[in-house]
Each structure stands twice: as C-alpha cells, then as structure tokens.
N, C-alpha and C positions, 0 to 999 in steps of 0.2 A: 325576694330574693335582692341579697345585698349585691349582686353583679350586674342588677337591670339594668341601671346605667353605660357599663360597660359596654355591656351587649347590645343593647341601643346604638350608641354610636358605631358599635361593630357592624351592624345591621344596614344602616343608613351609608356608612363609610362605602360597604357593599354594594349597594342600593344605588346610590351616587354615579361608582363607576362603572358598575351594567348599562345604566342607560347611556351614559357617555361613550362605552364602548360603542352600543349597540348602535347611538345614533353616527356615530365614525365611522362605523366598517361593518357594516352588516353583515357580509361575506364571512368574516371571521368569525364572527358568533355564530352562524348556523357551521362552519365546520368544526367548530369548539364541542355544537351539540351533535352536532354526528357522531364522533365518537366517543360521546357518551351517553349513551341510550339509556343504563342504568342508574343514573347519577337520582337522587330523590329530588324533588319540585324542580326541574329543569323548566326551564321557560319553552312551553313548547312552541311559541311563535319562532324562538330561534333555532327551532329544529328544523324549520321548513322553510323551503325557498318562495322570494318575494315577487315572482315572475316577473314579466318585463317592464312594470309600474316604478318598481325599487322605491326610494323612500319620495320621492315628490307626490304620489298620492298616498304610499301607505305608510305612513311614519310611525311603525308598530310600537318601539320606544316610547312613544308619545300618549298612549295608550292603554288603557287598564290591560294588563298581561295576566292569561292565565297558566296554570301551572299543575302539574300532575304528577301526584303524590308518587309513590314508590310500588304504592299496592294494586295499580295500574300502570303499571313501568312498561309493558309489553306493547304498548300503543308505539314506542320509542323505538324497540326494536322493529315494529312493522313499517315503519317511517322509513328507520336505515336497509331492510331490505326491500326498499320498494315497495311494497304490499299495499301503502297506504301514500296520500301526499293531501297537501291542501294546496289549492290553487287560489290567487287574489287576482281577480277582477269585475269588474260590473255585468250583472246580467242584463241580457238585452230581453229576451225572452221563452216562453217553455216552446218545444218542441215536442213532436210524438214521441223521441228517443230520450231525449231531458231535458237540457239546458243549454240555450246560445248564448253566448256573452259575446261583451261588445268588442271583444279582439277579433272573432271570427272564428275561433274555434266551438266548439261544443262539446258536453259532458254528456256522457249516457250516463242513466242512471234508471234504478228499478224504482228506487222512492225518492222521495223531494220534503224535507223539514223546513219549512220556512221560517226563520226564526231573528230578522233582525228588524223587528219593529217596534222595538224600543220605541217611547215615547215619553221628556222631560216633563216634571213635574214641580214647581217648583215651593216650597214649603210645606210637602205632602200635600196638598191643591188647598191650603187656609188661603184666605184673601184676606190683605191686611189695610182697615183706612183709618184715616186720619181726620179727626174732626168729622166723621160722616161722608170721607170721600175717598172711593179706591184705589189704593197705589198701585199705579201701571208699574212695574220692577222696570223693564224696558228703557223709561222715561227718568229713572234715577243711575248714580251710578255707585259700584262696591265700595265701601273704604274698608279695609283691611283684613279683607275677604273675611266681615264679617257681621257688616250693618249697612245699612239702605242712606245714598244720603237725604237727608231731609223729613225720614223715618224717625220721631223718637222711642226710642223706650224697647228697641226690634234689635235683636240678633240672628244671626241663623250661622250653620255650619254646611260647610262643602268640602269633601277632603281631594285627596291627591289624585292626579289620575295616571302615577308611576310609583308610588307608594302606597301603605297602610293608610286609611279614610282617619282612623284613631286618631293619626296622628296631627292632623288640622284640628279634630275637635279637640284634642287636647290644648293645643293653641288658643282656641278662641275661647274654649271654657276661661282658662287663664286670663285673657286681655278681658271680658264681661266680667270677672269678677274684681279684677284691678277698677275697670268702671265703676262697678258698684261701692265700692270703696272710698273713689275719691266723691262721688255723687254724696255718701256716706256725712264726707268729711265739711262740703259744701253747703251741706242741707238743700241740693237740690231733690226734685224730684223728675226731673225730663233732661235729656239731653240727645244731642242728635249731630250727625257729622252734615256742615257744609261746605257746600260747592267752591271753589278755589276760581272767580271768574276766569282765570286764565287756564282752566284743566283744560289739556290734552286727551283726546278720547284716544282710545282705540278699539278694533273687535273683541269683542265680551270673551273670547275663547281662539286659541291657535288651532284647534285641533279642527281634523278635516270628516271625522266621523259621521256615517250620516245620520245619525241619532242628534248628533250637536248640530248641525246645519239645519236638521229639519224644526229643530226648538230654539236657533238664534234669534229669534224675534222677540222670544219672550225674558230675555234673558235679562237683567242688569249690564248698562255698561260698566266698561272701564278704564282706567284713565293708563297714560304710559310709563307713569312713576307713581313710587310709594306714596302717600299711603291709600293711592286711589288702584292699585293692582298688586293684586296675590301672583306671588311667584308660585312653579309647581317644584318646589325646590325649599325643604323641611328647613335647612339652617339658614337659606337667609330670608324665608316666612317668619320664621321666630325672630328673628332679629328686626325685621322692619315691625312685627305685631308687638314683639315685648316688649322692644329695646326704645327707649324715649321716654318723655312724659307723658300722662294720659291727657291732661286736657294742655295739647298741641295748638291750638288757636284756629282747630279745624270742628274738633268737637264741643260743640255749645251748652253748657250748662245752664237751667234755667229752673225757677221754679216755678209747679203750676199756672198753667196760666200766664205766664211771662215771656213765654220763648215766641219770635216772629215765624209765623206760618209760609212766611212769604219765601220762595224759593230765588236762588239767584238768576238773575235773568238769560245769563251768559248762559248757562248752561241748556236751557234747549236752542239757544242759535248754536254749541255747540252738538248736542246731539243732533242737527236738523241735517248737518256736515258730513257725520259721520256715516 
C-alpha cells in the first residue's frame, strides 16, 4: 500500500490527540461518546462514567482500551438508553445478593463472572542465564525498552499500553538490526548495556492496573531519563531509540570472553534506594 506511511501518521496523530483529550477532559470524552452510539470502533471506556474515583484511581486513557466494532454496536444503544452501565469501584466482598463495593454500594447480581486475574509473565516464561547465573530482571535496568543492563546478546519487545503493540515491536526490531550491523562491522560477538554510575531510577511503570501492581516486583527497573526510560509515545520513543549512534558509550561491544562481567557497583546501591 503506497499510502501506508501516510495512514500510519494520520492514525498516530489521532491516537495521541485522543489520549491527550482523554487525560485532560474525561467528561468531554464521555459526552462525545454518548452522542455517537453508532460510531464504529468507539472506545467503550469513553462511553461510560468513571464514578466517584475519577482520574486519580482509574486513568483509563493510560491503559489498554477496549473497542466495540459496529457489528455489536447495540451495546452503545443500551448504554445511551440507560439499560446498561459500567461501575468503577473496588470489590469489598461477595454478598447473598451480589457484590459489596468499598464505596458502600452494593450491586445486585444473578451471575458473577470473574475476569480480573491476569498475571504478567516476562519473556514468555523463559529464564535467562549469564555464565550459568540466573538473571533477576528486577535487579536490572531496561535499556531503550529493548535490552537489560549487564545481559549480553539479549533483546525483547514490550508494546505500548495506548497504541498498537506492533508499533513498538517494529521499533525494537529496527534497533536490533542496527546493533547486529555494528557488531558485524566491529567483528564483535557480544554487546551489553552498562549502567551509568550516576543513574537515577524511577518506578518500573506508572500504571495503577491491578495486574501491573501485582507483578511490579518482577519487572526491570526504569531510569528517569533516556536511554534507560522508554516512553508510551511512539514518536518520542522512536526518536530516543533509533536516532543517535548505536555505539553510544553505554552499549559495550566485545569479542567472546573479553567483556567484563562485573556489574557497576552503583547499580546495586541505586536499586536498594528505589
């Protein structure tokens, strides 16, 4: 498709504007959605109320967003007519009649379907070893959202929470290809990011979703500045990942057996204070 690049730019521009609008004015988004119940791929989350908690608890536009295709658009008609609703709250307990919420309200229910038990699993469950020693991801720092500090010849991809997963996968793939090209040019067989002794660490993620909070202890650390921080913005992310030299003084290249396996001591101190 010759128009594919233009369509991508158009979609990304729309997506960034949609997220920005949602964060700044969720009431406006809900009002807009309520007036357009037949719009294909309308964000379900924009069509429902966020209750008393507002954006502090449930910043939905920084989460995965569910879309409803036109084929089942009757859901929006039901929401507009008041026949269906979505409640944002915390479950306190189950009762004889339904569910008791932490706000004090109770939801009557004939049937309760539990569907909130996602558990994150890094690298598809694979364990990573370096020189027969198991790598603990939470004791490493993510580099350009694609590699781990001190771990040689290892790359992974993690998608965006507010855009297509494949967008980040493409950026990571392009970056890894460039790294392999530089390795060939240098005649090296190993490369690994080395943490800066003065690195400042931040929380692994900014998301409050339950499945992230339950798994935060297994996630790699994140710095406050690039290249140790990956942004949830494709335009910024591509710039910080793909622009600039591959051999940036942080990514260490070596021939087999010549790399220093020791981690920067300051990293352990930084992790201890996180």
